[in-house]
Backbone as ProteinMPNN parsed JSONL, in Angstrom:
{"seq_chain_A": "MYFYLIAFVVILIDQLTKWAIVKYMELGQSIPVIENFLYITSHRNRGAAWGILQGQMWFFYIVTVVFIAGVMYFVRKEGLQDKLLGTGLALMLGGTIGNFIDRVFRQEVVDFVHTYIFSYSFPVFNVADAALCIGVGLIFIQTILEGKKGS", "coords_chain_A": {"N_chain_A": [[11.461, 9.997, -0.834], [9.793, 8.009, 0.027], [8.759, 6.915, -2.385], [10.956, 5.729, -3.448], [11.401, 3.797, -1.611], [9.217, 2.023, -2.218], [9.943, 1.126, -4.658], [12.344, -0.216, -4.037], [11.315, -2.28, -2.356], [9.859, -3.725, -4.316], [11.956, -4.532, -5.969], [13.455, -6.134, -4.157], [11.484, -8.201, -3.528], [11.078, -9.226, -6.12], [13.773, -10.21, -6.829], [14.174, -12.014, -4.784], [12.211, -13.98, -5.178], [12.887, -14.805, -7.8], [15.389, -15.804, -7.336], [14.703, -17.998, -5.69], [13.268, -19.557, -7.524], [15.293, -20.207, -9.547], [17.059, -21.597, -7.833], [15.584, -23.754, -6.721], [14.004, -24.97, -8.695], [13.901, -26.82, -11.782], [14.635, -25.797, -15.119], [11.901, -25.173, -17.027], [10.221, -26.749, -15.552], [7.093, -27.158, -13.937], [4.735, -26.116, -11.564], [1.65, -26.787, -10.394], [-0.63, -24.381, -9.041], [-3.246, -23.408, -8.962], [-5.178, -25.611, -10.583], [-5.408, -25.58, -14.192], [-5.347, -22.807, -14.292], [-3.372, -21.186, -12.798], [0.122, -21.436, -12.52], [3.32, -22.159, -11.254], [6.05, -21.81, -13.075], [9.263, -22.466, -14.25], [11.027, -20.489, -16.27], [12.986, -18.872, -18.828], [13.831, -15.854, -20.323], [15.322, -14.133, -23.003], [14.763, -11.901, -24.179], [12.434, -9.159, -24.677], [9.157, -8.21, -23.655], [6.969, -10.86, -24.108], [8.96, -12.241, -25.409], [10.122, -10.843, -27.533], [12.745, -9.21, -29.453], [15.012, -10.973, -28.908], [18.071, -11.637, -27.225], [19.181, -9.11, -27.548], [20.899, -7.596, -25.836], [22.601, -5.309, -25.369], [21.053, -3.292, -26.406], [18.883, -3.391, -24.612], [20.296, -2.711, -22.3], [21.02, -0.029, -22.712], [18.561, 1.292, -23.255], [17.318, 0.83, -20.981], [18.833, 2.078, -18.906], [18.464, 4.735, -19.722], [15.679, 4.91, -19.46], [15.302, 4.442, -16.679], [16.715, 6.747, -15.623], [14.861, 8.663, -16.643], [12.531, 8.073, -15.282], [13.292, 8.363, -12.699], [13.772, 11.179, -12.732], [11.169, 12.135, -13.289], [9.869, 11.221, -11.012], [10.902, 12.959, -9.078], [10.317, 15.377, -10.084], [7.433, 15.484, -10.686], [6.123, 13.319, -9.307], [6.346, 13.755, -6.547], [4.411, 15.589, -5.913], [2.141, 14.333, -6.646], [0.585, 11.592, -5.493], [-0.507, 9.22, -6.557], [0.604, 9.227, -9.215], [3.356, 9.121, -8.402], [3.434, 6.732, -7.18], [2.943, 4.991, -9.141], [5.04, 5.53, -10.842], [7.092, 4.648, -9.156], [6.615, 1.889, -8.886], [6.986, 1.121, -11.55], [9.775, 1.829, -11.801], [10.98, 0.13, -9.8], [10.242, -2.484, -11.007], [11.499, -2.197, -13.547], [14.235, -2.015, -12.746], [14.509, -4.517, -11.455], [14.31, -6.444, -13.568], [16.408, -5.507, -15.004], [18.631, -6.212, -13.426], [18.586, -8.881, -13.667], [19.191, -9.126, -16.413], [21.738, -8.107, -16.531], [23.283, -9.763, -14.755], [22.536, -12.342, -15.362], [22.15, -12.566, -18.008], [19.684, -13.115, -18.974], [16.202, -13.017, -18.402], [14.495, -14.147, -15.577], [11.574, -15.769, -15.46], [8.302, -16.828, -14.067], [5.569, -16.826, -13.341], [2.816, -18.288, -14.501], [-0.07, -18.188, -16.171], [-3.334, -19.285, -17.167], [-5.856, -18.081, -19.115], [-9.075, -18.643, -19.719], [-8.417, -20.986, -21.291], [-6.279, -19.877, -22.751], [-2.932, -19.679, -22.891], [-1.181, -17.45, -21.165], [1.662, -15.418, -21.665], [4.509, -16.192, -19.695], [5.524, -14.606, -16.759], [7.009, -12.314, -14.303], [7.593, -10.927, -10.962], [8.64, -8.303, -11.283], [7.739, -7.66, -13.925], [4.913, -7.689, -13.448], [4.922, -5.546, -11.513], [5.644, -3.424, -13.217], [3.458, -3.423, -15.073], [1.282, -2.697, -13.317], [2.091, -0.272, -12.503], [2.087, 1.202, -14.868], [-0.687, 1.089, -15.275], [-1.648, 2.497, -13.149], [-0.653, 5.059, -13.687], [-1.992, 5.572, -15.991], [-4.611, 5.69, -14.927], [-4.315, 7.934, -13.233], [-3.776, 9.879, -15.231], [-6.309, 9.977, -16.508], [-7.951, 10.852, -14.455], [-6.738, 13.239, -13.933], [-7.278, 14.605, -16.273], [-9.989, 14.724, -16.162], [-10.261, 16.551, -13.995], [-9.372, 18.893, -15.226], [-11.328, 19.529, -17.013]], "CA_chain_A": [[12.077, 8.836, -0.376], [8.688, 6.972, 0.056], [8.578, 6.125, -3.646], [12.206, 4.816, -3.682], [11.136, 2.483, -0.748], [8.379, 1.126, -2.903], [10.859, 0.58, -5.786], [13.259, -1.165, -3.323], [10.515, -3.449, -2.0], [9.527, -4.443, -5.584], [13.353, -5.183, -6.439], [13.675, -7.326, -3.202], [10.56, -9.355, -3.76], [11.401, -9.791, -7.385], [14.948, -10.835, -6.807], [14.158, -13.182, -3.954], [11.371, -14.954, -5.909], [13.655, -15.338, -8.973], [16.468, -16.592, -6.691], [13.937, -19.235, -5.352], [12.949, -20.315, -8.845], [16.535, -20.623, -10.082], [17.639, -22.554, -6.888], [14.843, -24.911, -6.471], [13.287, -25.631, -9.791], [14.5, -27.151, -12.964], [14.08, -25.056, -16.153], [10.716, -25.863, -17.718], [9.462, -27.461, -14.456], [5.882, -26.445, -13.667], [4.038, -26.542, -10.35], [0.213, -26.192, -10.43], [-1.165, -23.771, -7.91], [-4.661, -23.578, -9.282], [-5.201, -26.333, -11.818], [-6.02, -24.897, -15.308], [-5.412, -21.374, -14.198], [-2.194, -20.575, -12.262], [1.172, -22.404, -12.296], [4.705, -21.582, -11.102], [6.813, -22.366, -14.116], [10.611, -22.01, -14.388], [11.174, -20.105, -17.64], [13.893, -17.747, -19.082], [13.583, -15.007, -21.491], [16.437, -13.324, -23.331], [14.229, -10.733, -24.976], [11.656, -8.202, -23.945], [7.827, -8.793, -23.43], [6.607, -11.947, -25.07], [10.195, -12.755, -26.067], [10.644, -10.041, -28.712], [14.076, -8.872, -29.389], [15.83, -11.898, -28.236], [19.382, -11.557, -27.36], [19.62, -7.755, -27.865], [21.249, -7.149, -24.5], [23.112, -3.964, -25.374], [19.942, -2.356, -26.718], [18.206, -3.327, -23.409], [21.107, -1.905, -21.235], [20.944, 1.368, -22.963], [17.106, 1.687, -23.136], [16.925, 0.66, -19.545], [19.503, 3.128, -18.158], [17.682, 6.045, -20.062], [14.428, 4.873, -18.919], [15.616, 4.693, -15.259], [17.087, 8.165, -15.487], [13.794, 9.381, -16.888], [11.588, 7.715, -14.242], [13.818, 9.197, -11.444], [13.495, 12.546, -12.918], [9.695, 12.423, -13.135], [9.406, 11.042, -9.568], [11.278, 14.137, -8.319], [9.582, 16.588, -10.677], [5.97, 15.377, -10.635], [5.653, 12.252, -8.397], [6.274, 14.209, -5.208], [3.178, 16.305, -5.854], [0.897, 13.449, -6.879], [0.892, 10.309, -4.823], [-0.821, 8.159, -7.532], [1.627, 9.244, -10.235], [4.573, 8.833, -7.842], [3.396, 5.372, -6.861], [3.084, 4.26, -10.503], [6.517, 5.659, -11.354], [7.931, 3.809, -8.271], [6.393, 0.524, -9.326], [7.748, 0.982, -12.747], [11.136, 1.819, -11.472], [11.355, -1.113, -9.298], [10.169, -3.536, -12.073], [12.654, -2.06, -14.546], [15.56, -2.406, -12.191], [14.531, -5.941, -11.163], [14.584, -7.012, -14.732], [17.725, -5.082, -15.484], [19.54, -6.946, -12.547], [18.727, -10.206, -14.303], [19.924, -9.0, -17.72], [23.189, -7.806, -16.294], [24.044, -10.796, -14.086], [22.257, -13.737, -15.863], [21.971, -12.446, -19.474], [18.319, -13.437, -19.385], [15.172, -12.666, -17.255], [13.774, -15.307, -14.945], [10.044, -15.691, -15.389], [7.748, -17.98, -13.483], [4.12, -16.854, -13.079], [2.182, -18.785, -15.709], [-1.472, -18.274, -16.102], [-4.208, -19.719, -18.32], [-7.186, -17.367, -19.01], [-9.955, -19.306, -20.818], [-7.494, -21.873, -22.013], [-5.208, -19.137, -23.435], [-1.651, -19.721, -22.105], [-0.69, -16.128, -21.132], [3.13, -15.409, -21.531], [5.132, -16.336, -18.423], [6.004, -13.266, -16.343], [7.571, -12.271, -12.997], [7.076, -9.754, -10.1], [8.98, -7.02, -11.954], [6.767, -7.447, -15.025], [3.686, -7.359, -12.85], [4.977, -4.157, -11.022], [5.579, -2.519, -14.399], [2.134, -3.219, -15.632], [0.418, -2.072, -12.411], [2.634, 1.085, -12.478], [1.48, 1.775, -15.981], [-2.093, 1.174, -15.065], [-1.779, 3.603, -12.126], [-0.299, 6.325, -14.367], [-3.233, 5.735, -16.83], [-5.771, 6.169, -14.079], [-4.004, 9.234, -12.831], [-3.978, 10.757, -16.392], [-7.764, 10.199, -16.695], [-8.415, 11.697, -13.331], [-6.204, 14.637, -14.21], [-8.07, 15.11, -17.44], [-11.399, 15.176, -15.707], [-10.148, 17.682, -13.136], [-9.075, 19.954, -16.104], [-12.464, 19.894, -17.787]], "C_chain_A": [[11.069, 7.709, -0.318], [8.646, 6.162, -1.247], [9.819, 5.271, -3.945], [12.128, 3.633, -2.732], [10.224, 1.476, -1.486], [9.156, 0.469, -3.978], [11.724, -0.562, -5.163], [12.527, -2.406, -2.955], [10.232, -4.384, -3.203], [10.783, -5.197, -5.96], [13.533, -6.342, -5.493], [12.808, -8.435, -3.433], [10.827, -9.992, -5.084], [12.686, -10.729, -7.376], [14.924, -12.061, -5.957], [13.227, -14.304, -4.669], [12.119, -15.499, -7.074], [14.761, -16.18, -8.431], [15.813, -17.984, -6.346], [13.783, -20.116, -6.552], [14.175, -20.957, -9.361], [17.171, -21.784, -9.138], [16.879, -23.8, -6.84], [14.077, -25.568, -7.544], [14.111, -25.785, -10.967], [13.858, -26.24, -14.058], [13.105, -25.797, -16.817], [9.769, -26.564, -16.731], [8.3, -26.524, -14.207], [5.157, -27.028, -12.486], [2.713, -26.031, -10.409], [-0.049, -25.615, -9.054], [-2.718, -23.74, -7.913], [-4.813, -24.249, -10.56], [-5.973, -25.514, -12.941], [-6.05, -23.378, -15.294], [-4.096, -20.761, -13.849], [-1.116, -21.57, -11.987], [2.486, -21.58, -12.093], [5.492, -22.465, -12.092], [8.101, -21.766, -14.37], [10.847, -21.714, -15.906], [12.289, -18.97, -17.742], [13.55, -17.076, -20.341], [14.717, -14.024, -21.787], [16.05, -12.12, -24.175], [13.388, -9.86, -24.054], [10.188, -8.908, -23.821], [7.472, -9.711, -24.588], [7.745, -12.398, -25.982], [10.716, -12.059, -27.34], [11.926, -9.519, -28.462], [15.085, -9.661, -28.767], [17.263, -11.691, -28.399], [20.002, -10.205, -27.552], [20.064, -7.059, -26.583], [21.764, -5.724, -24.532], [22.066, -2.905, -25.652], [19.134, -2.281, -25.317], [18.935, -2.544, -22.346], [20.985, -0.473, -21.451], [19.58, 1.926, -22.786], [16.845, 1.724, -21.593], [17.509, 1.808, -18.665], [18.904, 4.536, -18.427], [16.371, 6.014, -19.426], [14.456, 5.09, -17.301], [15.807, 6.11, -14.861], [15.749, 8.942, -15.624], [12.645, 9.244, -15.831], [11.955, 8.548, -13.001], [13.604, 10.648, -11.574], [12.051, 12.952, -12.779], [9.189, 12.197, -11.738], [9.733, 12.415, -8.847], [10.488, 15.401, -8.807], [8.104, 16.632, -10.456], [5.496, 14.44, -9.525], [5.48, 12.79, -7.061], [5.037, 14.979, -4.928], [1.945, 15.41, -5.966], [1.218, 12.061, -6.55], [0.591, 9.158, -5.773], [0.155, 7.988, -8.607], [2.899, 8.702, -9.716], [4.684, 7.272, -7.533], [3.546, 4.475, -8.118], [4.452, 4.299, -11.023], [7.35, 4.683, -10.386], [7.769, 2.283, -8.654], [7.218, 0.227, -10.643], [9.269, 1.062, -12.624], [11.657, 0.557, -10.851], [11.285, -2.347, -10.191], [11.277, -3.421, -13.113], [14.01, -2.401, -13.936], [15.602, -3.942, -11.795], [14.894, -6.703, -12.46], [16.008, -6.702, -15.265], [18.915, -5.873, -14.735], [19.69, -8.339, -13.324], [19.473, -10.124, -15.602], [21.343, -8.798, -17.542], [23.864, -8.981, -15.788], [23.745, -12.175, -14.646], [22.201, -13.779, -17.388], [20.684, -12.936, -19.919], [17.506, -13.113, -18.133], [14.49, -13.978, -16.87], [12.324, -14.971, -14.761], [9.459, -16.947, -14.706], [6.381, -18.009, -13.149], [3.412, -17.168, -14.454], [0.686, -18.902, -15.452], [-2.238, -18.729, -17.359], [-5.468, -18.888, -18.152], [-8.085, -17.897, -20.196], [-9.271, -20.044, -21.703], [-6.478, -21.264, -22.81], [-4.034, -19.21, -22.449], [-0.967, -18.289, -22.161], [0.859, -16.278, -20.954], [3.556, -15.43, -20.074], [5.761, -15.008, -17.961], [6.593, -13.448, -14.933], [6.962, -11.056, -12.208], [7.503, -8.483, -10.705], [8.064, -6.673, -13.054], [5.372, -6.991, -14.459], [3.728, -5.884, -12.246], [4.983, -3.084, -12.241], [4.228, -2.345, -14.897], [1.165, -2.566, -14.667], [0.773, -0.583, -12.389], [2.006, 1.833, -13.694], [0.045, 2.056, -15.833], [-2.395, 2.383, -14.048], [-1.637, 4.988, -12.786], [-1.477, 6.609, -15.377], [-4.39, 6.227, -16.09], [-5.428, 7.555, -13.629], [-4.168, 10.263, -14.0], [-5.52, 10.987, -16.682], [-8.265, 11.023, -15.627], [-7.962, 13.189, -13.419], [-6.945, 15.313, -15.276], [-9.488, 15.538, -17.001], [-11.376, 16.408, -14.876], [-10.002, 18.979, -14.049], [-10.259, 20.484, -16.938], [-13.525, 20.54, -17.124]], "O_chain_A": [[11.423, 6.56, -0.581], [8.52, 4.938, -1.243], [9.735, 4.235, -4.605], [12.712, 2.582, -2.998], [10.416, 0.263, -1.4], [8.996, -0.736, -4.172], [11.808, -1.674, -5.685], [13.028, -3.504, -3.196], [10.345, -5.607, -3.124], [10.71, -6.391, -6.248], [13.75, -7.461, -5.957], [13.28, -9.567, -3.538], [10.807, -11.22, -5.177], [12.646, -11.862, -7.854], [15.55, -13.063, -6.302], [13.6, -15.477, -4.668], [11.963, -16.695, -7.325], [15.065, -17.216, -9.022], [16.369, -19.021, -6.707], [14.147, -21.292, -6.546], [14.158, -22.162, -9.614], [17.72, -22.769, -9.632], [17.482, -24.871, -6.914], [13.532, -26.652, -7.331], [14.993, -24.956, -11.193], [12.67, -25.931, -13.957], [13.336, -26.949, -17.186], [8.644, -26.918, -17.082], [8.438, -25.301, -14.247], [4.971, -28.24, -12.382], [2.589, -24.808, -10.479], [0.252, -26.236, -8.035], [-3.356, -24.036, -6.903], [-4.619, -23.615, -11.598], [-6.995, -24.877, -12.684], [-6.675, -22.739, -16.141], [-3.684, -19.843, -14.558], [-1.384, -22.524, -11.257], [2.695, -20.511, -12.666], [5.572, -23.685, -11.947], [8.122, -20.581, -14.705], [10.857, -22.644, -16.713], [12.466, -18.212, -16.789], [13.043, -17.668, -21.294], [15.049, -13.184, -20.95], [16.879, -11.44, -24.78], [13.589, -9.82, -22.84], [10.118, -10.135, -23.894], [7.63, -9.423, -25.774], [7.552, -12.852, -27.11], [11.565, -12.559, -28.079], [12.267, -9.356, -27.29], [15.983, -9.116, -28.125], [17.739, -11.569, -29.528], [21.22, -10.11, -27.705], [19.578, -5.962, -26.31], [21.321, -4.953, -23.681], [22.175, -1.767, -25.194], [18.758, -1.179, -24.918], [18.322, -1.805, -21.576], [20.856, 0.285, -20.489], [19.449, 2.993, -22.187], [16.19, 2.63, -21.077], [16.823, 2.404, -17.835], [18.838, 5.389, -17.541], [15.947, 7.027, -18.871], [13.667, 5.861, -16.755], [15.189, 6.625, -13.93], [15.499, 9.819, -14.797], [11.915, 10.196, -15.558], [11.162, 9.262, -12.388], [13.275, 11.309, -10.589], [11.746, 14.001, -12.21], [8.241, 12.841, -11.289], [8.901, 12.932, -8.1], [10.094, 16.287, -8.05], [7.554, 17.669, -10.085], [4.52, 14.768, -8.851], [4.541, 12.369, -6.387], [4.618, 15.031, -3.772], [0.872, 15.712, -5.445], [2.015, 11.405, -7.221], [1.355, 8.194, -5.807], [0.549, 6.874, -8.951], [3.542, 7.909, -10.405], [5.739, 6.642, -7.601], [4.166, 3.411, -8.117], [4.993, 3.33, -11.555], [8.234, 3.979, -10.873], [8.753, 1.544, -8.711], [7.975, -0.736, -10.765], [9.964, 0.355, -13.354], [12.645, -0.02, -11.305], [12.186, -3.184, -10.141], [11.901, -4.409, -13.5], [14.841, -3.028, -14.593], [16.674, -4.546, -11.822], [15.766, -7.57, -12.398], [16.673, -7.538, -15.877], [19.975, -6.14, -15.302], [20.794, -8.828, -13.56], [20.317, -10.976, -15.877], [22.134, -9.286, -18.35], [24.953, -9.286, -16.274], [24.541, -13.098, -14.471], [22.204, -14.85, -17.995], [20.506, -13.181, -21.113], [18.014, -12.963, -17.023], [14.006, -14.757, -17.691], [11.923, -14.058, -14.039], [10.068, -18.015, -14.767], [5.901, -19.048, -12.696], [3.449, -16.373, -15.393], [0.259, -19.661, -14.582], [-1.77, -18.54, -18.482], [-6.108, -18.988, -17.105], [-7.877, -17.642, -21.382], [-9.449, -19.833, -22.903], [-5.79, -21.978, -23.539], [-4.174, -18.827, -21.288], [-0.258, -17.993, -23.122], [1.315, -17.139, -20.202], [2.967, -14.702, -19.275], [6.468, -14.366, -18.737], [6.673, -14.566, -14.424], [6.063, -10.336, -12.642], [6.705, -7.548, -10.642], [7.626, -5.527, -13.156], [4.77, -6.036, -14.95], [2.79, -5.103, -12.41], [4.366, -2.021, -12.168], [3.82, -1.21, -15.147], [0.248, -1.899, -15.147], [-0.109, 0.269, -12.273], [1.475, 2.935, -13.554], [-0.429, 3.128, -16.209], [-3.357, 3.131, -14.224], [-2.375, 5.929, -12.493], [-1.875, 7.759, -15.562], [-5.106, 7.108, -16.565], [-6.349, 8.371, -13.664], [-4.642, 11.377, -13.776], [-5.924, 12.089, -17.056], [-9.04, 11.93, -15.93], [-8.647, 14.148, -13.063], [-7.219, 16.51, -15.185], [-10.046, 16.55, -17.426], [-12.279, 17.241, -14.96], [-10.475, 20.044, -13.651], [-10.263, 21.596, -17.466], [-14.53, 20.876, -17.75]]}, "name": "protein", "num_of_chains": 1, "seq": "MYFYLIAFVVILIDQLTKWAIVKYMELGQSIPVIENFLYITSHRNRGAAWGILQGQMWFFYIVTVVFIAGVMYFVRKEGLQDKLLGTGLALMLGGTIGNFIDRVFRQEVVDFVHTYIFSYSFPVFNVADAALCIGVGLIFIQTILEGKKGS"}
């Protein structure tokens, strides 16, 4: 249950921040938070990461439903025994559902976190994307730790 609470909190924060962006900002509007580093930029994406597969909504629907089912299976099967794995899976579940909600109800994903790293304009992302990346990172760390235990 703990892991589903993590996923729920990710979904809630993701959807609230996206709602605020849609309600209070014009598409393309950018607000500097830290000049030359971090901006809140109202952006939309009809594809996947970095805008690939633009407009392929049915593909995303099918892949997302299968992925959600798989993550929920692994949370029950493995995540309950390993907190790090379970937390990573919960973050991935919340992030996946957050972007899925956008695709179903908006036909696009609302992105708004825009960073510049050494003058490189990193693709605009959102809370769900961040949760997915952190979740993958935790699972990667867990895999390394598990490998070291086995040797």
